[in-house]
ROMI-493934 format. One line per 2 residues: number of its first residue (from 1); their letters; for each residue x, y, z of N, C-alpha, C. Coordinates in nm, 3 decimals, always signed. Layout:
<sites>
NUM = a = X:Y:Z:X:Y:Z:X:Y:Z  ...
</sites>
This chain:
<sites>
1 = xx = -3.609:-1.176:-1.917:-3.478:-1.237:-1.927:-3.380:-1.171:-1.829  -3.388:-1.038:-1.816:-3.297:-0.969:-1.725:-3.321:-1.014:-1.582
3 = xx = -3.447:-1.044:-1.544:-3.476:-1.090:-1.409:-3.412:-1.225:-1.380  -3.401:-1.307:-1.481:-3.343:-1.440:-1.466:-3.197:-1.433:-1.418
5 = xx = -3.122:-1.336:-1.472:-2.980:-1.324:-1.437:-2.958:-1.233:-1.317  -3.065:-1.175:-1.264:-3.050:-1.087:-1.147:-2.991:-1.164:-1.030
7 = xx = -2.890:-1.114:-0.971:-2.829:-1.177:-0.856:-2.719:-1.275:-0.889  -2.705:-1.313:-1.013:-2.600:-1.407:-1.050:-2.463:-1.340:-1.057
9 = xx = -2.462:-1.225:-1.114:-2.335:-1.155:-1.139:-2.333:-1.025:-1.061  -2.318:-1.039:-0.934:-2.312:-0.919:-0.850:-2.172:-0.859:-0.861
11 = xx = -2.168:-0.730:-0.873:-2.034:-0.667:-0.876:-1.966:-0.690:-0.742  -1.840:-0.720:-0.750:-1.765:-0.742:-0.627:-1.729:-0.608:-0.565
13 = xx = -1.736:-0.604:-0.436:-1.697:-0.483:-0.365:-1.548:-0.487:-0.341  -1.485:-0.376:-0.362:-1.342:-0.367:-0.341:-1.318:-0.275:-0.222
15 = xx = -1.261:-0.330:-0.120:-1.225:-0.250:-0.004:-1.082:-0.203:-0.022  -1.062:-0.072:-0.014:-0.925:-0.023:-0.033:-0.834:-0.071:+0.079
17 = xx = -0.712:-0.099:+0.042:-0.613:-0.142:+0.140:-0.571:-0.022:+0.225  -0.533:-0.045:+0.348:-0.485:+0.067:+0.429:-0.355:+0.122:+0.372
19 = xx = -0.334:+0.249:+0.394:-0.213:+0.313:+0.344:-0.091:+0.252:+0.412  +0.008:+0.218:+0.332:+0.134:+0.164:+0.383:+0.244:+0.260:+0.339
21 = xx = +0.314:+0.314:+0.435:+0.421:+0.409:+0.405:+0.548:+0.333:+0.374  +0.584:+0.328:+0.248:+0.710:+0.267:+0.207:+0.777:+0.364:+0.110
23 = xx = +0.900:+0.335:+0.078:+0.971:+0.422:-0.016:+0.897:+0.429:-0.150  +0.847:+0.312:-0.195:+0.775:+0.306:-0.322:+0.645:+0.387:-0.318
25 = xx = +0.564:+0.368:-0.214:+0.434:+0.437:-0.210:+0.450:+0.587:-0.193  +0.545:+0.628:-0.109:+0.568:+0.771:-0.090:+0.621:+0.836:-0.217
27 = xx = +0.718:+0.771:-0.283:+0.772:+0.826:-0.407:+0.664:+0.837:-0.514  +0.583:+0.733:-0.528:+0.475:+0.735:-0.627:+0.375:+0.845:-0.598
29 = xx = +0.334:+0.860:-0.473:+0.236:+0.963:-0.437:+0.292:+1.103:-0.460  +0.418:+1.124:-0.425:+0.480:+1.255:-0.447:+0.488:+1.285:-0.596
31 = xx = +0.535:+1.189:-0.674:+0.544:+1.208:-0.819:+0.407:+1.235:-0.880  +0.307:+1.156:-0.842:+0.173:+1.174:-0.898:+0.116:+1.312:-0.866
33 = xx = +0.135:+1.356:-0.741:+0.083:+1.487:-0.701:+0.146:+1.599:-0.783  +0.277:+1.592:-0.803:+0.346:+1.697:-0.879:+0.319:+1.687:-1.028
35 = xx = +0.312:+1.565:-1.082:+0.288:+1.545:-1.225:+0.150:+1.596:-1.263  +0.049:+1.566:-1.181:-0.088:+1.605:-1.214:-0.111:+1.754:-1.202
37 = xx = -0.029:+1.823:-1.126:-0.052:+1.965:-1.104:+0.033:+2.056:-1.193  +0.155:+2.018:-1.222:+0.248:+2.109:-1.288:+0.288:+2.059:-1.427
39 = xx = +0.316:+2.155:-1.514:+0.374:+2.123:-1.644:+0.523:+2.097:-1.625  +0.585:+2.048:-1.728:+0.730:+2.022:-1.721:+0.806:+2.152:-1.698
41 = xx = +0.767:+2.255:-1.767:+0.835:+2.384:-1.751:+0.819:+2.438:-1.609  +0.700:+2.419:-1.552:+0.677:+2.466:-1.415:+0.760:+2.385:-1.315
43 = xx = +0.770:+2.254:-1.339:+0.849:+2.170:-1.248:+0.996:+2.210:-1.246  +1.045:+2.260:-1.358:+1.185:+2.304:-1.364:+1.214:+2.415:-1.264
45 = xx = +1.113:+2.492:-1.227:+1.135:+2.597:-1.126:+1.075:+2.561:-0.991  +0.965:+2.487:-0.988:+0.902:+2.453:-0.861:+0.994:+2.367:-0.774
47 = xx = +1.055:+2.265:-0.832:+1.137:+2.172:-0.753:+1.258:+2.241:-0.687  +1.341:+2.313:-0.763:+1.457:+2.373:-0.697:+1.427:+2.504:-0.624
49 = xx = +1.336:+2.585:-0.678:+1.314:+2.718:-0.623:+1.210:+2.722:-0.511  +1.092:+2.664:-0.535:+0.985:+2.670:-0.435:+1.001:+2.563:-0.328
51 = xx = +1.031:+2.440:-0.369:+1.044:+2.331:-0.273:+1.187:+2.318:-0.219  +1.281:+2.392:-0.277:+1.421:+2.394:-0.236:+1.487:+2.256:-0.236
53 = xx = +1.461:+2.181:-0.342:+1.521:+2.048:-0.356:+1.650:+2.059:-0.436  +1.744:+1.970:-0.405:+1.871:+1.968:-0.477:+1.875:+1.849:-0.571
55 = xx = +1.932:+1.870:-0.689:+1.945:+1.764:-0.788:+2.043:+1.661:-0.735  +2.005:+1.533:-0.736:+2.084:+1.427:-0.674:+2.150:+1.333:-0.775
57 = xx = +2.108:+1.334:-0.897:+2.157:+1.238:-0.996:+2.294:+1.281:-1.047  +2.392:+1.198:-1.023:+2.530:+1.228:-1.062:+2.546:+1.202:-1.211
59 = xx = +2.614:+1.292:-1.279:+2.644:+1.274:-1.421:+2.532:+1.316:-1.514  +2.430:+1.380:-1.461:+2.319:+1.427:-1.545:+2.270:+1.561:-1.491
61 = xx = +2.204:+1.632:-1.576:+2.146:+1.761:-1.539:+1.993:+1.750:-1.544  +1.920:+1.834:-1.472:+1.774:+1.829:-1.476:+1.716:+1.841:-1.617
63 = xx = +1.780:+1.916:-1.703:+1.731:+1.933:-1.839:+1.739:+1.805:-1.922  +1.816:+1.709:-1.878:+1.832:+1.583:-1.951:+1.725:+1.479:-1.915
65 = xx = +1.643:+1.508:-1.815:+1.539:+1.413:-1.775:+1.436:+1.401:-1.886  +1.397:+1.278:-1.920:+1.306:+1.254:-2.031:+1.160:+1.285:-1.999
67 = xx = +1.118:+1.255:-1.877:+0.977:+1.274:-1.839:+0.969:+1.354:-1.710  +0.847:+1.394:-1.676:+0.827:+1.465:-1.550:+0.863:+1.374:-1.432
69 = xx = +0.823:+1.247:-1.439:+0.855:+1.152:-1.331:+1.007:+1.136:-1.317  +1.076:+1.129:-1.429:+1.222:+1.116:-1.428:+1.285:+1.241:-1.366
71 = xx = +1.230:+1.356:-1.395:+1.280:+1.481:-1.338:+1.262:+1.482:-1.186  +1.145:+1.445:-1.140:+1.117:+1.446:-0.996:+1.205:+1.345:-0.923
73 = xx = +1.215:+1.225:-0.978:+1.297:+1.123:-0.911:+1.445:+1.160:-0.912  +1.488:+1.243:-1.006:+1.626:+1.291:-1.005:+1.656:+1.375:-0.882
75 = xx = +1.553:+1.434:-0.823:+1.569:+1.513:-0.702:+1.555:+1.429:-0.574  +1.479:+1.319:-0.580:+1.448:+1.245:-0.456:+1.487:+1.097:-0.462
77 = xx = +1.562:+1.054:-0.562:+1.584:+0.911:-0.582:+1.658:+0.839:-0.471  +1.745:+0.903:-0.399:+1.821:+0.833:-0.295:+1.778:+0.877:-0.154
79 = xx = +1.658:+0.926:-0.142:+1.608:+0.973:-0.012:+1.563:+0.857:+0.074  +1.568:+0.877:+0.204:+1.518:+0.779:+0.299:+1.366:+0.795:+0.311
81 = xx = +1.303:+0.700:+0.377:+1.158:+0.708:+0.397:+1.124:+0.831:+0.482  +1.207:+0.863:+0.578:+1.182:+0.981:+0.663:+1.184:+1.110:+0.581
83 = xx = +1.279:+1.121:+0.489:+1.286:+1.240:+0.404:+1.166:+1.247:+0.311  +1.125:+1.133:+0.254:+1.009:+1.130:+0.166:+0.881:+1.166:+0.243
85 = xx = +0.869:+1.116:+0.366:+0.751:+1.148:+0.448:+0.747:+1.297:+0.481  +0.863:+1.355:+0.504:+0.870:+1.499:+0.531:+0.825:+1.581:+0.410
87 = xx = +0.871:+1.542:+0.292:+0.828:+1.611:+0.170:+0.679:+1.589:+0.146  +0.631:+1.468:+0.169:+0.488:+1.440:+0.153:+0.405:+1.525:+0.248
89 = xx = +0.454:+1.544:+0.371:+0.385:+1.630:+0.467:+0.378:+1.774:+0.415  +0.487:+1.823:+0.362:+0.488:+1.959:+0.307:+0.392:+1.972:+0.190
91 = xx = +0.393:+1.873:+0.100:+0.306:+1.879:-0.017:+0.159:+1.863:+0.020  +0.129:+1.790:+0.129:-0.010:+1.768:+0.167:-0.077:+1.897:+0.214
93 = xx = +0.003:+1.997:+0.248:-0.052:+2.126:+0.289:-0.022:+2.236:+0.187  +0.038:+2.199:+0.076:+0.076:+2.294:-0.028:-0.049:+2.335:-0.105
95 = xx = -0.075:+2.462:-0.115:-0.200:+2.512:-0.174:-0.218:+2.474:-0.321  -0.110:+2.458:-0.395:-0.120:+2.428:-0.538:-0.157:+2.283:-0.568
97 = xx = -0.134:+2.193:-0.474:-0.158:+2.050:-0.498:-0.308:+2.021:-0.491  -0.357:+1.938:-0.583:-0.499:+1.904:-0.586:-0.540:+1.832:-0.457
99 = xx = -0.663:+1.854:-0.414:-0.716:+1.799:-0.288:-0.703:+1.647:-0.282  -0.734:+1.577:-0.391:-0.724:+1.431:-0.393:-0.582:+1.386:-0.361
101 = xx = -0.484:+1.453:-0.418:-0.344:+1.419:-0.393:-0.303:+1.457:-0.250  -0.356:+1.569:-0.200:-0.327:+1.608:-0.063:-0.375:+1.502:+0.035
103 = xx = -0.495:+1.448:+0.012:-0.551:+1.345:+0.100:-0.466:+1.218:+0.096  -0.422:+1.180:-0.024:-0.339:+1.060:-0.037:-0.206:+1.079:+0.035
105 = xx = -0.144:+1.193:+0.017:-0.018:+1.221:+0.084:-0.036:+1.225:+0.235  -0.144:+1.287:+0.282:-0.170:+1.295:+0.426:-0.191:+1.157:+0.486
107 = xx = -0.260:+1.067:+0.414:-0.282:+0.932:+0.467:-0.150:+0.855:+0.476  -0.062:+0.874:+0.380:+0.069:+0.807:+0.385:+0.155:+0.863:+0.498
109 = xx = +0.148:+0.993:+0.520:+0.223:+1.053:+0.630:+0.169:+1.001:+0.764  +0.036:+0.992:+0.776:-0.024:+0.939:+0.899:+0.019:+0.795:+0.922
111 = xx = +0.023:+0.715:+0.816:+0.068:+0.576:+0.829:+0.214:+0.570:+0.870  +0.295:+0.659:+0.816:+0.437:+0.663:+0.853:+0.453:+0.700:+1.000
113 = xx = +0.379:+0.803:+1.044:+0.390:+0.847:+1.183:+0.334:+0.743:+1.279  +0.236:+0.668:+1.234:+0.176:+0.565:+1.318:+0.266:+0.442:+1.326
115 = xx = +0.357:+0.429:+1.232:+0.449:+0.316:+1.233:+0.398:+0.197:+1.157  +0.306:+0.216:+1.064:+0.251:+0.106:+0.987:+0.327:+0.083:+0.858
117 = xx = +0.456:+0.113:+0.857:+0.533:+0.094:+0.736:+0.544:-0.051:+0.694  +0.539:-0.141:+0.788:+0.546:-0.283:+0.757:+0.423:-0.349:+0.814
119 = xx = +0.352:-0.422:+0.730:+0.230:-0.489:+0.774:+0.264:-0.617:+0.850  +0.172:-0.659:+0.935:+0.189:-0.783:+1.008:+0.219:-0.756:+1.154
121 = xx = +0.221:-0.862:+1.230:+0.246:-0.845:+1.373:+0.395:-0.833:+1.399  +0.425:-0.762:+1.505:+0.565:-0.747:+1.540:+0.611:-0.872:+1.613
123 = xx = +0.737:-0.900:+1.606:+0.793:-1.018:+1.668:+0.907:-0.975:+1.760  +0.927:-1.052:+1.865:+1.039:-1.027:+1.954:+1.165:-1.083:+1.890
125 = xx = +1.264:-1.000:+1.880:+1.390:-1.043:+1.820:+1.499:-1.040:+1.926  +1.585:-1.137:+1.922:+1.698:-1.142:+2.014:+1.824:-1.126:+1.930
127 = xx = +1.901:-1.026:+1.963:+2.025:-1.002:+1.892:+2.141:-1.055:+1.975  +2.230:-1.124:+1.911:+2.346:-1.180:+1.980:+2.472:-1.112:+1.931
129 = xx = +2.564:-1.103:+2.017:+2.693:-1.044:+1.984:+2.775:-1.142:+1.902  +2.858:-1.091:+1.814:+2.947:-1.178:+1.739:+3.083:-1.188:+1.806
131 = xx = +3.103:-1.108:+1.910:+3.230:-1.111:+1.982:+3.222:-1.199:+2.105  +3.306:-1.166:+2.200:+3.308:-1.241:+2.325:+3.178:-1.220:+2.401
133 = xx = +3.131:-1.325:+2.460:+3.006:-1.316:+2.536:+3.034:-1.251:+2.670  +2.942:-1.168:+2.713:+2.953:-1.104:+2.843:+2.893:-1.199:+2.944
135 = xx = +2.969:-1.230:+3.044:+2.916:-1.324:+3.143:+2.841:-1.247:+3.251  +2.730:-1.298:+3.287:+2.649:-1.238:+3.391:+2.653:-1.333:+3.510
137 = xx = +2.689:-1.280:+3.622:+2.697:-1.363:+3.741:+2.592:-1.319:+3.840  +2.529:-1.417:+3.895:+2.427:-1.391:+3.996:+2.474:-1.455:+4.125
139 = xx = +2.492:-1.377:+4.225:+2.539:-1.430:+4.352:+2.422:-1.425:+4.450  +2.407:-1.530:+4.517:+2.303:-1.534:+4.619:+2.367:-1.551:+4.754
141 = xx = +2.313:-1.490:+4.847:+2.365:-1.500:+4.983:+2.256:-1.559:+5.068  +2.293:-1.661:+5.140:+2.198:-1.725:+5.229:+2.248:-1.704:+5.372
143 = xx = +2.165:-1.645:+5.450:+2.202:-1.628:+5.591:+2.112:-1.719:+5.674  +2.177:-1.783:+5.767:+2.103:-1.874:+5.854:+2.102:-1.820:+5.992
</sites>
């Protein structure tokens, strides 16, 4: 009976998508790397003391964060992609971070440096001024 169904239900192969460096992917990778390695108590000192991050959330203190992810995002929530990539680069070589997380962070940093933040082909864009148009004059001289 097992031979009869052989080949009918082949497991599908899943090819991983290439790393895309975006604010969401970098933030998630940074949070995952820190959450999987450190306890909440350790994060209270690692983030400000070892990584030298400043608390960014106005009107709240780090002790008020409900979860480890909430605590981490309180330090990096309004960062640009460049700042997140820089932190990811630092964490990818940080000895305390697990190897799996280091590899993920390194691939995102490589994608950021390569410029693959947005998928698809690039397009030529023409930007126009909203003010007065600059006139370009071409003069030709004909000598006989």
